[in-house]
VEXDREN-2710 file (C-alpha; in Angstrom, 1 decimal):
% VEXDREN-2710
k/r/px/py/pz
1/MET/11.4/-28.9/15.3
2/PRO/13.8/-29.3/12.3
3/TYR/16.9/-27.2/12.3
4/GLU/18.8/-26.1/9.2
5/PHE/22.5/-25.3/9.2
6/ARG/25.5/-25.0/6.8
7/LEU/28.4/-27.4/6.5
8/LEU/31.7/-26.6/5.0
9/THR/33.0/-29.4/2.7
10/LYS/36.6/-30.4/2.4
11/GLU/36.6/-29.0/-1.1
12/GLY/35.7/-25.6/0.3
13/GLY/32.0/-25.7/-0.7
14/ILE/28.9/-25.2/1.4
15/ARG/26.1/-27.8/1.9
16/TRP/22.8/-27.0/3.6
17/VAL/21.7/-29.7/6.0
18/MET/18.4/-30.2/7.9
19/GLU/18.5/-32.0/11.2
20/SER/15.4/-33.5/12.8
21/VAL/15.1/-35.3/16.1
22/THR/12.1/-37.2/17.4
23/SER/11.2/-39.5/20.3
24/VAL/10.3/-43.1/19.4
25/ARG/9.5/-46.4/21.2
26/TYR/12.4/-48.8/21.2
27/ARG/12.6/-52.2/22.9
28/GLY/9.9/-51.3/25.4
29/GLY/11.4/-47.9/26.2
30/ARG/11.9/-44.5/24.6
31/ALA/14.7/-43.5/22.4
32/VAL/15.7/-40.5/20.4
33/LEU/15.9/-40.8/16.7
34/GLY/17.8/-38.2/14.7
35/TYR/18.5/-37.9/11.0
36/LEU/20.2/-35.5/8.6
37/MET/19.0/-34.5/5.2
38/ASP/20.9/-32.6/2.5
39/VAL/18.6/-29.7/1.5
40/THR/21.2/-27.7/-0.6
41/LYS/19.3/-27.9/-3.8
42/ARG/16.1/-26.6/-2.1
43/LYS/18.0/-23.7/-0.6
44/GLU/19.6/-22.9/-4.0
45/VAL/16.1/-22.8/-5.6
46/GLU/14.7/-20.7/-2.8
47/GLY/17.6/-18.2/-3.2
48/GLU/17.2/-17.9/-6.9
49/LEU/13.4/-17.5/-6.5
50/ARG/14.1/-14.6/-4.0
51/ARG/16.5/-13.0/-6.4
52/SER/14.0/-13.3/-9.3
53/ILE/11.2/-11.7/-7.2
54/GLN/13.5/-8.9/-6.0
55/ARG/14.3/-8.1/-9.7
56/LEU/10.6/-8.1/-10.5
57/TYR/9.8/-6.0/-7.5
58/GLY/12.5/-3.5/-8.5
59/THR/10.9/-3.3/-12.0
60/LEU/7.5/-2.6/-10.4
61/THR/9.0/0.0/-8.1
62/GLY/10.5/1.8/-11.1
63/THR/7.1/1.8/-12.8
64/VAL/5.5/3.4/-9.8
65/VAL/8.2/6.0/-9.6
66/LEU/7.9/6.8/-13.3
67/LEU/4.1/7.2/-13.0
68/SER/4.5/9.5/-10.1
69/LYS/7.1/11.6/-12.0
70/LEU/4.7/11.9/-15.0
71/LEU/1.9/13.2/-12.8
72/ARG/4.3/15.6/-11.0
73/LEU/5.1/17.2/-14.4
74/LYS/1.4/17.8/-15.1
75/ASP/0.1/18.6/-11.6
76/PRO/2.7/19.0/-8.8
77/TYR/0.0/19.5/-6.1
78/THR/-1.6/16.1/-6.9
79/ALA/1.7/14.4/-6.9
80/ILE/2.6/15.7/-3.5
81/HIS/-0.9/14.8/-2.3
82/GLN/-0.4/11.2/-3.4
83/GLU/2.9/11.0/-1.5
84/ARG/1.3/12.3/1.7
85/VAL/-1.7/10.0/1.3
86/ALA/0.7/7.1/0.8
87/HIS/2.5/7.8/4.1
88/LEU/-0.8/8.2/6.0
89/SER/-2.4/5.1/4.5
90/ALA/0.6/2.9/5.3
91/THR/0.8/4.2/8.8
92/MET/-3.0/3.6/9.3
93/ALA/-2.6/0.0/7.9
94/GLN/0.2/-0.7/10.4
95/GLU/-2.0/0.6/13.2
96/MET/-4.8/-1.8/12.1
97/GLY/-2.4/-4.7/12.3
98/PHE/-2.0/-5.4/8.5
99/SER/0.9/-7.6/7.5
100/PRO/4.0/-5.8/6.1
101/HIS/3.2/-7.2/2.7
102/ARG/-0.3/-5.7/2.7
103/VAL/1.0/-2.4/4.1
104/ARG/3.4/-2.2/1.1
105/GLY/0.5/-2.9/-1.2
106/ILE/-1.6/0.0/0.2
107/HIS/1.5/2.2/0.1
108/VAL/2.1/1.5/-3.6
109/ALA/-1.6/1.9/-4.5
110/ALA/-1.7/5.3/-2.7
111/LEU/1.3/6.5/-4.5
112/VAL/-0.6/6.2/-7.8
113/HIS/-4.2/6.5/-6.7
114/ASP/-4.8/9.7/-8.7
115/ILE/-2.8/8.7/-11.7
116/GLY/-6.0/8.8/-13.8
117/LYS/-5.8/12.6/-13.5
118/LEU/-3.1/12.5/-16.2
119/CYS/-6.0/12.4/-18.6
120/ILE/-7.9/15.4/-17.2
121/PRO/-7.1/18.9/-18.5
122/SER/-5.0/21.1/-16.1
123/GLU/-7.5/23.9/-16.3
124/VAL/-10.1/21.6/-14.8
125/LEU/-7.8/20.2/-12.1
126/CYS/-6.6/23.6/-10.9
127/ARG/-9.7/25.7/-11.5
128/PRO/-10.7/27.8/-8.5
129/GLY/-14.4/27.6/-7.5
130/ARG/-17.0/25.0/-8.2
131/LEU/-16.7/22.8/-11.3
132/SER/-19.5/22.7/-13.9
133/GLY/-21.6/19.5/-14.2
134/PRO/-19.6/18.2/-17.2
135/GLU/-16.3/19.1/-15.6
136/PHE/-17.2/17.2/-12.4
137/ALA/-18.3/14.2/-14.4
138/MET/-14.9/14.2/-16.2
139/LEU/-13.1/14.4/-12.8
140/LYS/-15.1/11.5/-11.5
141/GLU/-13.7/9.3/-14.2
142/HIS/-10.2/9.5/-12.9
143/PRO/-10.4/6.3/-10.7
144/ARG/-11.6/4.3/-13.8
145/VAL/-8.8/5.8/-16.0
146/GLY/-6.3/5.0/-13.3
147/TYR/-7.5/1.4/-13.2
148/GLU/-7.1/1.1/-17.0
149/LEU/-3.6/2.4/-16.8
150/LEU/-2.6/0.0/-14.0
151/ARG/-4.6/-3.2/-14.7
152/ASP/-2.0/-4.9/-16.9
153/ILE/0.9/-4.3/-14.5
154/ASN/1.5/-7.5/-12.6
155/PHE/1.7/-6.1/-9.0
156/PRO/1.7/-8.6/-6.2
157/TRP/-1.3/-6.7/-4.7
158/PRO/-4.6/-5.6/-6.2
159/VAL/-3.3/-2.1/-6.9
160/ALA/-5.6/-1.3/-9.9
161/GLU/-8.7/-2.4/-7.9
162/ILE/-7.7/-0.3/-4.9
163/VAL/-7.2/2.7/-7.2
164/LEU/-10.6/2.1/-8.9
165/GLN/-12.4/2.0/-5.5
166/HIS/-10.8/4.8/-3.5
167/HIS/-13.8/7.1/-4.0
168/GLU/-16.4/4.5/-3.2
169/ARG/-18.3/5.1/0.1
170/LEU/-19.9/2.6/2.5
171/ASP/-23.5/3.8/1.8
172/GLY/-23.1/3.5/-2.0
173/SER/-22.9/7.2/-2.6
174/GLY/-19.4/7.1/-4.0
175/TYR/-18.0/6.6/-7.5
176/PRO/-17.5/5.3/-10.1
177/SER/-19.4/2.1/-9.4
178/GLY/-21.5/2.9/-6.3
179/LEU/-20.2/0.0/-4.3
180/LYS/-21.4/-0.5/-0.7
181/GLY/-20.0/-2.0/2.5
182/ASP/-18.1/-5.2/2.0
183/GLN/-18.1/-4.8/-1.8
184/ILE/-15.2/-2.3/-1.2
185/LEU/-11.7/-3.7/-0.6
186/PRO/-10.4/-3.0/3.0
187/GLU/-7.3/-1.3/1.4
188/ALA/-9.6/1.0/-0.6
189/LYS/-11.5/1.9/2.7
190/ILE/-8.2/2.9/4.3
191/LEU/-7.2/4.9/1.2
192/ALA/-10.6/6.7/1.1
193/VAL/-10.1/8.0/4.7
194/ALA/-6.5/9.1/4.2
195/ASP/-7.4/10.7/0.9
196/VAL/-10.1/12.9/2.2
197/VAL/-8.2/13.9/5.4
198/GLU/-5.1/15.0/3.4
199/ALA/-7.2/16.8/0.9
200/ILE/-9.0/18.8/3.5
201/ILE/-6.0/19.6/5.6
202/SER/-3.7/20.7/2.7
203/HIS/-3.6/23.8/0.6
204/ARG/-4.7/23.4/-3.0
205/PRO/-4.2/25.8/-5.9
206/TYR/-7.9/26.5/-6.0
207/ARG/-8.5/26.9/-2.2
208/GLU/-6.8/27.4/1.2
209/ALA/-6.2/24.6/3.6
210/LYS/-9.2/24.0/5.9
211/GLY/-7.3/22.6/8.8
212/ARG/-7.0/19.5/10.9
213/GLU/-10.1/20.1/12.9
214/ARG/-12.2/20.2/9.8
215/ALA/-10.8/17.0/8.5
216/VAL/-11.4/15.2/11.9
217/GLU/-14.9/16.6/11.9
218/GLU/-15.6/15.2/8.4
219/ILE/-14.5/11.6/9.1
220/THR/-16.1/11.4/12.6
221/ARG/-19.4/12.9/11.4
222/ASN/-19.6/10.3/8.6
223/ILE/-18.1/7.3/10.4
224/GLY/-20.1/4.2/9.5
225/LYS/-21.9/6.1/6.8
226/LEU/-19.3/7.1/4.3
227/TYR/-16.1/5.9/6.0
228/ASP/-15.1/2.6/7.5
229/PRO/-15.1/2.9/11.4
230/THR/-11.9/0.9/11.8
231/ALA/-10.1/3.0/9.3
232/VAL/-11.4/6.2/10.9
233/ALA/-10.3/5.0/14.3
234/ALA/-6.8/4.2/13.0
235/CYS/-6.5/7.5/11.3
236/LEU/-7.4/9.4/14.4
237/LYS/-5.0/7.4/16.5
238/VAL/-2.0/7.9/14.2
239/ILE/-2.7/11.7/14.0
240/HIS/-3.2/12.1/17.7
241/LYS/-0.1/10.0/18.5
242/GLY/2.0/12.2/16.1
243/LYS/3.0/9.2/14.0
244/VAL/2.3/11.3/10.9
245/ILE/2.7/14.9/10.1
246/ILE/0.2/16.1/7.5
247/GLY/-1.0/19.3/6.0
248/PRO/0.6/22.8/6.3
249/ASP/2.7/21.7/9.4
250/ARG/4.7/19.3/7.2
251/GLU/7.9/21.1/6.3
252/ARG/9.2/18.4/4.0
253/HIS/7.3/16.6/1.2
254/LEU/8.3/12.9/1.0
255/ARG/9.1/12.0/-2.5
256/GLY/8.0/8.7/-4.2
257/GLU/11.6/7.6/-4.6
258/ALA/12.3/8.0/-0.9
259/LEU/9.1/6.4/0.1
260/LEU/9.7/3.4/-2.1
261/LYS/13.4/3.1/-1.2
262/GLY/12.4/1.6/2.2
263/LEU/10.2/-1.1/0.7
264/ARG/11.8/-4.5/0.8
265/LEU/10.7/-7.9/-0.5
266/THR/8.8/-9.9/2.1
267/SER/9.4/-13.5/2.7
268/SER/7.1/-16.0/1.0
269/ALA/5.3/-16.7/4.3
270/GLU/4.8/-13.0/4.9
271/ALA/3.6/-12.5/1.3
272/ALA/1.0/-15.2/1.7
273/SER/-0.6/-13.5/4.7
END
């Protein structure tokens, strides 16, 4: 296996060298052949690429934080809901064995999954009681509006598509496109479960919290019908293991800035997974 290391030159500079050793036939026997290759230029290019991607990632992170702040000004309840769903979704994805890169993508998408509600009147978002037909039709457009807001941002994950699909259901009864089964992104299936669980457990301005038992009942009763079985199993595991605290028991609301602060650029190999 090749081994890379640094050498200090007599001028005080640093050169990166790759050493490789292999066994070869030589004069009827075996011999060890080794060679050294100067890979300094390649390491410099890799370093600059990492720094460029980090700068880009920082810009994207700032965009997500800005969008979260805008929604918080309009509807603090929905903004807090997004942050809780982001935490639950990311923890579920980790439980399901997703790569760190994909976990970050789910986390970012969840932080802005309801951003389309910026275009819905506050009196509709916070109205107690049942919405009228036209009002509910307006509310159901928020995934599509969110998609339009996010589609031109060059995220390294399909954030806009995840947001568009987070209200789709396995049996095709969801919205806005009525997608079924494998037509729905795995990330959107995770987000769908986390979204409904957090919405049921938490207090909203138009109703009291319904409790953890009611949320568990909803996802287990509709497992395989509305919600992905693997995502449901992961959600139940992380709740029962105490990996997440959601609903009225949560004393501190995680803020988007704090959530994103821990996100770090993955290596190119990790990002490709």
